Phi, psi and omega in degrees: 000314179303320179298320178302314181294322175300313174300315180300315177295336177276346184274118185292339176290347181251002178297135181083357171270155187244110179291339181239097178301144181083356181270184189296334180303334180299330185266002179293332173291324176293312184304311184294318178301318183290323175302315175295325174295316177297320175297318174299316181292327172298319178303322180289316179299318179300314178295320176303319181295320187294329183263006183292149006263347182266348177056042166278121186244148169286163171309317182292328178290320178304308182300323180297310179298317178296319177302315181291320175301316178293317182301313183292318185296314181292324177293320178296321182289325177290322182294317177301313183303310182299326178286322186284348183288000000 
């Protein structure tokens, strides 16, 4: 049985699949989603730091912030839906 799990872990087609329902692997998707959300928020923070102290932004910087906010919001909504199921 352990050999089967070892082979499965080595197979890229099974990466991210969970052989044990209810185990910690169920939360791996949540973890990666949270990392992506945090990455979006860090992009926003970085742009705000570049424009500090008065936060005057060019149109491209505003668009970048809006894109990152939209991305974080959609990822959060998807994450929330997954948790509520």
